[in-house]
Backbone bond lengths (Angstrom), bond angles and torsions (degrees), N, CA, C in turn:
res aa  C-N    CA-C-N  psi(-1)  N-CA   C-N-CA  omega(-1)  CA-C   N-CA-C  phi
1 M - - - 1.460 - - 1.539 110.90 -
2 I 1.347 115.84 -51.92 1.467 119.41 -179.17 1.525 110.69 -63.83
3 E 1.338 117.35 -39.85 1.470 120.53 178.66 1.518 111.07 -63.18
4 S 1.331 117.83 -40.81 1.470 119.85 179.55 1.513 111.16 -67.67
5 Q 1.356 117.94 -34.25 1.459 120.83 175.29 1.537 109.71 -67.20
6 H 1.317 115.81 -40.88 1.465 120.78 177.84 1.529 110.85 -61.34
7 N 1.341 115.73 -44.36 1.467 120.15 177.81 1.525 111.48 -62.63
8 L 1.337 115.52 -41.10 1.464 120.46 179.44 1.528 110.16 -63.44
9 L 1.337 116.82 -45.94 1.460 120.31 178.12 1.528 110.51 -62.45
10 G 1.315 117.56 -39.07 1.460 121.23 176.96 1.521 111.79 -61.48
11 K 1.333 116.38 -42.39 1.472 119.96 178.81 1.524 110.81 -66.94
12 I 1.333 117.02 -39.96 1.476 120.36 177.61 1.531 109.61 -62.50
13 H 1.321 116.82 -45.81 1.466 122.24 178.45 1.522 110.79 -58.82
14 S 1.321 115.91 -48.92 1.461 121.03 -179.53 1.531 111.56 -61.94
15 T 1.326 116.71 -43.24 1.466 121.19 178.50 1.525 110.44 -63.85
16 F 1.332 116.21 -40.84 1.474 120.27 178.89 1.528 110.15 -60.64
17 V 1.326 117.05 -47.87 1.474 121.31 -179.26 1.527 110.12 -61.94
18 D 1.333 117.35 -37.90 1.473 120.85 -179.67 1.526 112.52 -72.92
19 K 1.335 117.40 -39.05 1.473 121.18 -171.04 1.528 114.68 -96.82
20 A 1.338 117.84 -22.25 1.466 120.44 -177.06 1.529 113.70 -54.21
21 P 1.361 118.63 -41.82 1.464 117.36 179.83 1.534 113.87 -59.90
22 Q 1.342 117.25 -36.07 1.469 117.97 179.47 1.534 110.73 -66.60
23 V 1.328 116.37 -39.84 1.467 120.19 178.84 1.528 109.54 -66.73
24 L 1.328 116.28 -44.44 1.456 121.19 177.85 1.536 110.18 -61.38
25 G 1.317 116.39 -39.34 1.463 120.76 179.37 1.515 112.41 -59.53
26 I 1.325 116.99 -41.21 1.471 121.23 178.10 1.529 109.20 -60.22
27 T 1.336 116.12 -44.80 1.464 121.06 179.46 1.519 110.39 -63.46
28 L 1.324 117.61 -47.59 1.455 120.99 -177.12 1.532 112.10 -64.84
29 R 1.317 117.20 -32.46 1.466 119.15 178.71 1.524 111.99 -68.45
30 C 1.327 117.28 -18.16 1.474 120.73 178.10 1.534 112.08 -82.00
31 I 1.319 116.66 -14.96 1.462 121.21 179.84 1.512 108.44 -82.81
32 P 1.333 117.98 130.43 1.473 120.18 -180.00 1.528 111.67 -57.30
33 F 1.333 116.29 142.44 1.458 121.44 -177.14 1.525 111.79 -56.74
34 N 1.337 117.39 -41.29 1.468 119.48 -177.27 1.533 112.55 -59.59
35 L 1.327 117.41 -34.55 1.458 121.12 176.78 1.535 110.21 -69.74
36 K 1.355 116.47 -45.25 1.466 119.44 176.76 1.522 110.53 -60.52
37 K 1.326 116.59 -40.88 1.466 122.74 -179.92 1.527 110.36 -59.46
38 Q 1.328 117.12 -46.11 1.464 120.97 179.70 1.533 111.32 -60.69
39 V 1.325 115.73 -45.66 1.469 120.12 -178.50 1.523 110.27 -64.89
40 I 1.333 117.57 -46.58 1.465 121.19 -178.75 1.528 110.48 -62.90
41 E 1.331 116.91 -45.03 1.466 120.20 -179.85 1.529 111.16 -61.93
42 Q 1.330 117.40 -41.74 1.467 120.15 178.92 1.527 111.11 -64.15
43 L 1.344 116.67 -43.19 1.463 120.17 177.85 1.525 111.25 -62.25
44 L 1.341 116.17 -43.53 1.462 120.26 179.05 1.528 111.49 -62.63
45 Q 1.339 117.07 -43.40 1.468 120.87 -179.91 1.530 109.92 -62.17
46 L 1.329 116.91 -42.93 1.476 120.57 178.07 1.522 111.27 -64.07
47 Q 1.336 115.89 -49.36 1.450 121.02 -175.11 1.535 111.98 -64.20
48 F 1.318 115.99 -39.58 1.463 119.93 -172.42 1.529 113.71 -108.85
49 K 1.320 117.07 21.62 1.472 122.04 -178.75 1.535 111.11 -51.82
50 H 1.324 116.44 -53.41 1.471 120.12 -177.40 1.532 112.21 -68.73
51 S 1.332 116.04 -37.69 1.478 119.87 178.51 1.527 109.99 -63.00
52 L 1.335 116.71 -39.27 1.460 120.74 177.87 1.534 110.43 -64.18
53 E 1.339 115.40 -45.13 1.472 120.00 -179.92 1.524 111.41 -62.91
54 D 1.330 116.17 -36.01 1.477 120.66 -177.18 1.536 113.01 -85.34
55 G 1.337 117.62 -5.27 1.466 120.51 -179.68 1.520 113.85 79.92
56 D 1.340 116.36 13.06 1.470 120.28 -177.62 1.522 113.86 -69.52
57 L 1.328 116.83 -12.67 1.471 120.12 -178.87 1.522 112.35 -108.17
58 D 1.315 116.98 10.89 1.461 120.68 -178.70 1.527 112.62 -58.55
59 F 1.332 116.88 -24.89 1.471 120.03 178.68 1.532 111.84 -62.14
60 L 1.323 117.45 -18.41 1.482 121.21 179.47 1.531 112.46 -93.09
61 E 1.326 117.03 -0.53 1.466 120.59 -177.31 1.527 111.04 -55.01
62 N 1.324 115.29 117.45 1.470 123.47 178.58 1.535 112.89 56.21
63 R 1.323 118.03 26.08 1.464 122.81 175.27 1.515 106.27 -122.90
64 W 1.312 116.86 149.04 1.467 120.10 -173.40 1.519 111.94 -112.39
65 L 1.331 113.32 127.30 1.457 123.86 173.88 1.534 107.07 -100.43
66 K 1.317 115.71 121.40 1.469 120.64 176.33 1.524 108.13 -94.93
67 I 1.315 116.16 129.46 1.459 121.98 175.61 1.521 106.83 -116.91
68 E 1.326 114.91 120.83 1.462 119.99 -179.67 1.522 108.66 -122.94
69 V 1.324 114.46 123.02 1.473 121.17 176.09 1.529 105.50 -104.81
70 T 1.321 115.17 100.98 1.463 121.05 -166.89 1.519 113.43 -60.92
71 D 1.333 118.40 -47.80 1.463 119.08 -174.96 1.527 112.30 -75.91
72 L 1.320 118.76 -18.10 1.459 121.26 173.42 1.521 111.17 -89.57
73 Q 1.319 116.13 -10.31 1.464 123.13 -174.73 1.541 111.01 52.98
74 L 1.345 113.39 45.83 1.458 120.12 177.67 1.513 110.30 -115.90
75 I 1.301 115.77 137.98 1.453 122.23 177.46 1.516 107.14 -138.28
76 W 1.326 115.95 134.01 1.455 119.84 170.02 1.522 108.21 -147.96
77 F 1.307 114.55 163.05 1.453 122.81 -176.23 1.529 108.19 -120.02
78 V 1.320 116.60 140.64 1.457 121.38 -178.65 1.524 108.15 -127.42
79 S 1.344 115.70 138.14 1.452 121.82 175.86 1.525 109.43 -144.77
80 L 1.296 115.22 165.76 1.466 121.81 172.73 1.502 107.57 -105.72
81 I 1.322 115.66 116.62 1.467 121.13 -179.23 1.525 107.34 -130.53
82 E 1.329 115.06 120.86 1.471 121.72 -177.62 1.527 110.63 52.55
83 N 1.317 115.83 46.23 1.465 125.65 178.33 1.539 113.91 58.23
84 K 1.328 114.91 30.95 1.457 120.51 176.37 1.526 108.09 -132.72
85 L 1.340 115.81 134.95 1.466 119.27 176.54 1.518 108.49 -75.52
86 V 1.322 114.75 126.71 1.454 121.93 -174.89 1.528 109.02 -120.79
87 V 1.321 116.26 138.51 1.457 122.68 178.06 1.515 108.75 -110.04
88 S 1.314 115.79 138.07 1.464 122.15 179.30 1.525 109.48 -133.06
89 R 1.317 115.54 158.35 1.455 121.02 179.24 1.526 111.36 -85.06
90 E 1.320 117.67 -32.78 1.463 120.75 -172.01 1.528 110.18 -147.77
91 E 1.311 116.39 116.29 1.468 122.14 177.03 1.527 107.15 -146.15
92 I 1.316 115.98 174.45 1.458 120.74 171.54 1.526 106.03 -93.68
93 A 1.337 116.18 116.00 1.461 120.91 -173.30 1.523 111.12 -76.44
94 D 1.332 115.20 137.37 1.459 121.22 169.86 1.530 109.28 -83.01
95 V 1.327 116.11 -33.19 1.461 121.85 176.32 1.530 107.73 -149.54
96 S 1.328 115.27 147.45 1.474 121.43 -179.30 1.520 109.94 -125.10
97 F 1.331 115.20 137.13 1.467 122.36 171.14 1.512 106.00 -116.21
98 I 1.334 115.67 121.95 1.452 121.44 -173.88 1.536 108.53 -127.31
99 G 1.324 116.16 127.60 1.459 119.89 178.00 1.516 110.49 -165.15
100 N 1.335 115.96 175.35 1.457 117.92 177.57 1.532 109.04 -92.23
101 A 1.316 115.98 164.70 1.464 121.96 -173.64 1.523 112.01 -58.74
102 N 1.328 116.91 -46.50 1.460 119.16 -176.84 1.530 111.77 -62.00
103 D 1.318 117.07 -43.01 1.472 119.69 179.36 1.532 110.79 -65.48
104 L 1.330 117.36 -39.86 1.468 119.73 -179.90 1.527 110.76 -68.10
105 I 1.329 117.52 -34.85 1.470 120.44 174.57 1.526 110.36 -63.44
106 M 1.328 115.78 -41.87 1.468 120.12 -179.48 1.531 110.76 -66.11
107 I 1.338 117.41 -34.71 1.473 120.34 175.80 1.533 109.64 -68.68
108 A 1.319 116.69 -45.07 1.464 120.88 -177.69 1.526 112.52 -61.70
109 T 1.337 116.62 -31.57 1.458 120.34 -179.79 1.529 112.70 -94.57
110 R 1.329 116.69 8.03 1.472 124.03 176.52 1.524 112.65 66.33
111 R 1.321 116.96 22.11 1.463 119.67 179.90 1.523 111.96 -94.23
112 Q 1.316 115.63 -11.42 1.458 121.71 173.91 1.524 107.03 -133.98
113 D 1.284 115.70 141.99 1.446 122.10 178.00 1.530 108.49 -88.19
114 P 1.340 117.81 130.50 1.470 119.51 179.26 1.525 112.68 -56.77
115 D 1.337 117.65 -36.20 1.467 120.11 179.79 1.518 111.31 -62.31
116 T 1.332 116.50 -43.35 1.471 120.88 178.99 1.519 110.17 -59.60
117 L 1.337 116.91 -47.73 1.463 120.41 -178.96 1.534 110.56 -66.46
118 F 1.324 117.14 -33.67 1.465 120.78 177.31 1.530 109.62 -63.46
119 F 1.312 117.17 -46.45 1.463 119.89 -178.09 1.525 112.20 -71.90
120 Q 1.324 117.24 -22.20 1.470 121.41 173.73 1.523 111.86 -85.78
121 R 1.327 115.52 1.37 1.469 123.48 -178.78 1.526 112.57 61.43
122 R 1.330 115.70 31.20 1.463 121.47 176.09 1.532 110.32 -100.81
123 L 1.327 117.22 -16.46 1.459 123.51 172.31 1.525 105.57 -123.75
124 I 1.304 114.87 121.08 1.475 120.13 -178.38 1.528 108.41 -106.73
125 V 1.313 115.46 128.74 1.460 121.75 176.49 1.520 106.76 -120.35
126 E 1.332 115.07 121.23 1.474 120.71 -178.32 1.520 109.80 -126.74
127 G 1.321 115.36 148.46 1.461 119.77 174.70 1.519 111.60 107.64
128 D 1.318 115.51 -145.38 1.457 124.25 -175.49 1.533 109.84 -62.77
129 T 1.329 116.32 109.91 1.459 122.47 -175.75 1.528 111.37 -61.73
130 E 1.327 117.66 -44.52 1.453 120.81 -178.55 1.548 110.67 -62.82
131 L 1.323 116.55 -44.65 1.460 120.69 178.19 1.529 110.49 -63.76
132 G 1.334 116.56 -40.25 1.456 121.22 177.17 1.518 111.86 -59.95
133 L 1.344 116.00 -38.49 1.466 120.79 178.82 1.540 110.89 -66.95
134 Y 1.328 116.18 -41.02 1.468 120.01 176.02 1.530 110.42 -59.14
135 V 1.332 116.24 -45.42 1.473 120.84 -178.90 1.523 109.84 -64.02
136 K 1.338 116.68 -44.73 1.470 120.59 179.24 1.527 110.53 -60.75
137 N 1.338 117.18 -43.67 1.458 120.57 178.67 1.523 111.21 -64.05
138 L 1.336 116.42 -35.16 1.459 120.34 176.06 1.531 109.71 -64.77
139 M 1.336 117.48 -44.01 1.461 121.26 177.46 1.522 110.13 -59.05
140 D 1.328 116.57 -42.72 1.474 121.14 179.91 1.518 112.22 -64.91
141 S 1.332 117.33 -27.48 1.459 120.31 -174.77 1.528 113.17 -87.25
142 I 1.310 118.06 -9.56 1.470 120.53 -177.96 1.525 109.84 -68.69
143 E 1.302 115.31 126.25 1.458 121.66 176.77 1.521 107.85 -93.94
144 L 1.342 116.44 129.84 1.462 120.31 179.30 1.522 111.14 -55.84
145 E 1.328 116.99 -39.07 1.460 120.51 -177.07 1.527 112.23 -64.05
146 S 1.334 116.83 -21.86 1.465 119.57 -178.48 1.535 112.32 -85.15
147 M 1.328 117.17 -8.37 1.457 120.20 178.72 1.530 109.56 -72.41
148 P 1.324 116.64 149.41 1.466 118.56 171.35 1.534 108.64 -54.90
149 K 1.333 116.32 132.04 1.461 121.27 -170.89 1.523 113.97 -52.50
150 P 1.336 120.50 -46.98 1.474 118.87 179.87 1.523 112.50 -59.86
151 L 1.323 117.67 -38.21 1.452 121.72 178.50 1.526 110.42 -67.28
152 R 1.328 116.77 -45.53 1.461 121.24 -179.28 1.525 110.83 -60.99
153 I 1.305 117.25 -47.27 1.470 121.18 -178.51 1.517 110.85 -63.04
154 T 1.334 116.43 -43.50 1.468 120.66 178.91 1.531 110.71 -61.33
155 L 1.326 116.63 -48.06 1.469 120.26 179.74 1.532 111.25 -62.06
156 E 1.328 117.27 -41.40 1.460 120.13 -179.39 1.531 111.13 -65.35
157 K 1.329 117.44 -41.02 1.481 120.72 178.41 1.536 109.64 -64.39
158 L 1.330 116.85 -42.56 1.469 119.80 178.51 1.527 110.30 -63.68
159 A 1.325 117.26 -42.30 1.477 120.56 178.44 1.519 110.94 -62.81
160 D 1.340 117.97 -39.43 1.465 121.04 176.25 1.524 109.98 -59.32
161 L 1.332 116.16 -44.91 1.466 121.37 -179.33 1.525 110.70 -63.18
162 I 1.320 116.21 -43.31 1.485 121.44 179.56 1.523 109.75 -64.34
163 E 1.325 116.92 -47.54 1.467 120.85 -178.42 1.513 113.42 -63.00
164 S 1.318 116.56 -34.86 1.458 120.56 -174.89 1.533 113.42 -83.96
165 A 1.332 116.65 -6.67 1.468 119.38 178.95 1.520 110.13 -69.26
166 P 1.340 116.74 131.48 1.479 119.06 177.66 1.529 109.99 -61.13
167 K 1.316 114.95 137.99 1.481 119.77 177.13 1.521 108.32 -84.06
168 E 1.314 114.84 134.84 1.478 118.79 -179.28 1.491 112.00 -92.13
């Protein structure tokens, strides 16, 4: 009896981890782009404040990085314009990073290596190879402790939930 309840809870947990991004995606698509743009730009400015000051993001100057979260059906473009990270809805991408929400959360929390996911074809990088390498190295250099605390805690809790889901 207890084992069957445990199995049932495991299946519910696993289903939740698999399906939550699609439900969240529906909700996020209802939010106007300009509001999402403001939030993303503020988070980027906070996260990369020192990198911007040090010129570490100059490789993005007037070049567009496309970020696509497939299961959320979200796409946005990021560039560095006049030393400010700018988000746009539609641009011609110089490089694209494409993945699902759970994998991107695992990358952001350093629990998955982008190279591993790339070779497993769970992270797709298309376009300018050199620019893609700069972006990947930037992702690798992000310290969790430097993230705004609410964002870091949220990402870590989500990663815990993803990691603890039984694999089917």
